[in-house]
N, C-alpha and C positions, 0 to 999 in steps of 0.2 A: 433666135432667142424665143420666139413664139412656140416654136416646136419643143424646146426645153421646158418652158412653162406648162405646155400641154402634157407632156410627160409626167411632169411632177404632179399635174392635177390627177392623172390617172393613177399614178402610184399612193397619193393620198386617199383617193376614193376605194382603191383596192384594199388598202391598209383598214379603213373604217368598216367597209361592207363584208370583209372576210369572215366566214363562220369560225374561222380558227381562232384561238386566243393567241394574240400576238402583243409582246411587251419588248421595250428598248431600254437598255440601261448603259450609262457611262462607265468608264474603265475602273471606277470604284464600286460598281454595281448598285448605282443609285438610279431610280427609275427616270427615264427621259420622256416616255410616252407609251401609251397603251391603248388598243382599239376598242371599239364599243363592245365586241363579244368577250373581251377579257373582263371588262367592268362590270358587265352583266352577270357573267358567270360567278364572279367572285365578290358581288354585291359592294363594290367600291364606287365612290365618287373620285374622279380624276383629279379634282382639287385637294382632296385629303391625302393623297398618295405620291404625287408628283415630288421627285427630289428624295422620296423615302427609300431606305436601302432595301434590297431584295430579302434580307433576313428579317426584316419587320413585316413586308407585305406576305412572305411565305414562312412562317416561324419555324417549320420543319426542316428549312433548307440547310442549315449548318448541321444539325444531328444526323441528317441523312447523308451527309457528305457531297451534296450537290454544290454547296457553296465553294468548296475547294475545286470540284470540277470546273465551275463556271470561270474562277480565277485562272485556272490553267489553259481554258479555251482563249480567254484573252491574250495571254502570253503566247500560245503556240498557234492559234488559228485553227485548231482542229474542230471538227464538228462532233457533237455528242448527240446519240439518239438513245432514248429509252422508253420502255412500256411500263407504266405503273399501275398498281391497283390502289384506288382510294375509297374510303368509305363515305356513302352518301347517307343521310339521315332517314330518308324513306324509300331510296331505291337500292339500298344495299351497296355491294361492291360495284364499282365502275371503273373501266379501264381507260388510261390515258397514255396517248403516245407524244412524247415530249421531244422537241428537238431545239438543241441550243447551238448557236453559231456566232462566229465573230462578225461586228458590224462596225467598221471604222475601228475606232480605238476601244469600242464597248463590246456590248453583248445583245444579241437578239434571241428571243425565246419564242416558239410557236408551239401550240400544244393542241390536240383534238380528242374528242372522245372516241373510242374505238370498241365500246362495249358490244355493239351488234357484231361487230368483226370477230371479236374473241369468243363470243357465245356461239356463233356459226361455226367456227373452227371446232369449238369443244363439242358442240352437237354432232358434227360430222365425224369425229375421233370415235365418241361414244357410238354412233350408229354403227361404224365398221366394226368395233369390239363387239357390241351386242348382237349384231346380225349374225355373227359366227356362234353365238349362243342361244339367245332366246328365240330369234327367228328361224334359225336351222334346226333347232331341238324339234318341234313337230314335224319337219320334213324327214328328220331321221328316224323319228318314232314311226311315222307313216310307211316309210320304206321297210323298216324292221317288221311291222305288222304284215305287209303284203308278202314278204319273204316266209314269215311264218304260216300265213294262210295258204300259201301255195303248197306247202308241204303237209299241213295238217288237216285241211278241209276233208271232212267225211259226210257231214250232213247240213241241212238247211240252217239248223239252229246255231251251228258254230260258224257258219257263213255269216249270219245276222249279226252274231256277237262281235266277229273281227270288223264288219262293215260299221258297226256302232261306234267302235274305238277309232277306226278311220276318220269318220265323220267328226268325232270330238277333236281329233288332232288338226283336221281341215279347218274347223271352225275357230280354233285358237290362232292358227296362223292368219286366217282370214281377219280376225279381230285386231290383231296387230297391225297388219298391212292397212286396214281402214282407218285406224287411229292415225297412223302416219300420214296417209293421203289428207285425212281431216286437218291435222295440224299445218301441213304444207299449204293447204287452201287458205287457212287462216293467215299464215304469214304472207302469202303472195297475193290474196284477193283484195278487192275494194270493199270499202264498208258501205253498206246501204242504211239509210236513216229512216227509223220508224218511231212513232210515238210509243213508248213503252207503257203498258198497263201491268205493273208489277203484281198486283193482285192476281190477275188473270194468268200471267206467264208462270208465276211460282206455283199456283194450284194445278196447272197442267202438268208441269215438272214433277210435282210431288205425285200426282196421280199416275203418271207414266210409270213409276216404281211401284205401284200398288200389288203387284204380283211377286216382287222381290221377297226372297226369304227374310224373315224377321220384321217385315214393313209393319204389320199389324200390331207389334209390340211397341213400337216408336210413337212418343206423343210430339206432335208437331206443333209448333208455336209460331204464328206468323205476327209480324207488327210492321205494317206499312204506314210510313208518316211522310209521303211524298206530295207536296201541295203545289209545286210547279210541274208544267208540262215537260217531261224528259225525253229527249230525242236521243237514240243511239242505234246501233245495229242490233236488231232483235234476235238474229241467229247467234251472234256472238255472246249476247247478255244471256241467252237460254243456255249456251254451252257451258258458261261459267257456273249457273245455277246447277245443271244437269251433274256436271262433274263433282261439285263440292257435295251436294245433297247425297249423290250415290255413294261417295267415299264415307259420308257420315253414316249411311245406313250399313255399309259393309263392315266398318270398323266400330260398330256401336258398342261391343263388349258383350259377350253372350251371358255373362252372369249379372248384368246390370239390372237391378230391380225396376228403375224407372227411366229407361233411355228416352231421351229427348234430342230434337234438333230445332234449335231457336233460330228463326230467321228474320232479322231485323233490317229495314230499308228506310232512310230517312235523308231529307235535304241537308247537303253539306256545301257551304259555299256556292260556286257555280255548278255545282254536280249533286251527286248523291253518294252515300256511303253505305255498303252492304255489309252487314255482319251475319255470319253463318257459324254458330256454336252448337257443340255437341257435348255429352259426357261419355264418349267412347274411350277407346283404349289409349288415345293419345299418341304423341310422336316424341320419341326421345330427343333429346337436345342435340346429339351428334347428328341424328337423322334430319333434323330440322334445316341444317345447312345444305341438304342434298335433295330435299323433296321436290323442288321445281326442275329438276334435271331429267333429261330424257332416260327412259327406261328405269328410273330408280324406283325401287319397292322397299319400304321400310320395314315390312313385316311379310311373312309367309302365312299369316292366319286366313287371309282371304286370296283368291286369285285375282289377277289384273295384269294389264299389259305395262304398267309402270309409265304411261303416257297421260294420264288424267290431268295431274297438276301441271305437268309441262304444257298441256294444251291450255289450261287455264291461265297460266302465266302469259301466253303469247295472245289469248285473247284480250286480257286486261291491258297488255303493252299495245296491241292494235287500236284499241279504244283510247289510247292516251291516258290510262290510269295507272294506279298503283296498288300491290298488294302486300299484305303482311300477315304473319300468323303468329299467334301464342299458343303453346301447348305444353303439357306436362303429362307424361307417361302415367297411364293407370287413371287419369282425372278427365281428359277430354282436350278438345281443339277448338280454337275460335280463329276463324279467317276474316281479315277486315279488307274491304275494296273500296277504293275511291274511283268513281268514274265521272269524268266532266259531261257537261250536258252539251250535246253537239248542236243544239238550237242556236239561231242567231238572235232569238228574242232576248 
């Protein structure tokens, strides 16, 4: 008897402490119990939903056809597994793996977020595909130049011309590989906390682009309103600013009379909000859905590896923050980033 009670206590503790969202329903699909993770994720109080039908707790249950599937599971005992995409108000699309199974005369449902897994699979597929194009392209060009040079070299001037072209292709390949390595380190590395001086860090980032074409035509506006000591990983924070400011310079719009980049940093809740706005060429509505993906380039106006915003996304994610953008083609782009303060103060 003591052993049975001990096992029941273990099961109850497992049920409550599991990171998976678990809920149990009777044969009529009325809620019998739900664990802490389920209540926290859906922002419910247990007393408010006990006994309620699953169609009340999850209003899209019937329209999506899941209600009929759940009824069939109770009748047949078959297990049902599905991956779903759900929209999150700030994180965008998140992926959920849901498993429904018969428990006694009723139903059990467990679900877990698998966004990281799905993004990793998508990144791997993209990398394999793009490797055969973007990464292999400079290699093919280099080999072609070598073949031409072997047959056409007649004097030093021509040799220098071909060497210059070879160097350019090698630098392109090196840039792509280095950006991939940088992103890999961001995703796998540990964060190191520093007190961030936004005035100093942003000034240094801006100065680093002072020799970039078109820099001297841009009006930079800084507005720093951070009153609390803010701690985060300095390297990741600087990488975010470097990529977003570099993009704003590259895509400033050649004919714009008064190109500007406005950088605003201010306290927000237990962290800070960064806003970087420009009046450049903007991003089309269609491209906005893809800009944070590996190797994506929304325009051919300026050269690039297509890894800048992909890197920014993973920096923000590593720091536990959120990023969003607003843009209109021909008018400009605004990136908004929230980063939590890593300080225990």
